[in-house]
C-alpha positions, 0 to 999 in steps of 0.5 A, a space after each residue: 762565980 762569974 760577975 753579973 754584967 746585966 743586973 738591975 743597976 746596968 739596966 737602969 744606967 742604960 735606960 737613963 742614958 737612952 732616956 736622956 738621948 731621946 730625940 737625938 738623930 739615928 743611932 745616937 738615940 738608940 745605941 747605948 755607946 753612941 747615946 752615952 757619948 752624945 749625952 756626955 757631950 751635950 752635958 758639957 755644952 750645957 754646962 759651958 752654955 750656962 756660963 756663957 749665958 751670964 756673960 752674954 746677958 751682962 754684955 746686953 745690959 751694958 749695951 742698953 745702959 750705954 745707949 740710954 746714957 748717951 741719949 742723956 749726954 753722959 758716957 757709960 763709964 762716967 755714969 757707972 763711976 758717978 753712981 759708985 761715988 754716990 753709993 747707989 747700990 744698983 747692978 747693971 741688970 737693974 740699971 738696964 731694966 730701969 733704962 728700958 722700962 722706967 726712963 724717969 727713974 733712970 733720968 734721976 739716976 743720971 742726975 745723981 751720977 752727974 752730981 756725984 762725979 
């Protein structure tokens, strides 16, 4: 008996891939083989992009903290070291938020870091 090659499972797989490729240019959205390649590559880029986004945000937070710390007369590395010695459990995301939106609180953290160093 020949093997079934056009059953429900295959139809669902093809439909799922073509649905994922909707909006792609030309045959990438209409032809299964090229759509599959495009969807696989898009998935790989999306996976890598989620990792890169974390790196980029951390860099942005460090830039913001550095700028705010320089305005207050303390370098970034001394600020972070002083906060660690003072056991202020704040990460860079929170520090960057405070530097931008809560400058008075950030001033008190700088004073704490200067005293802890």
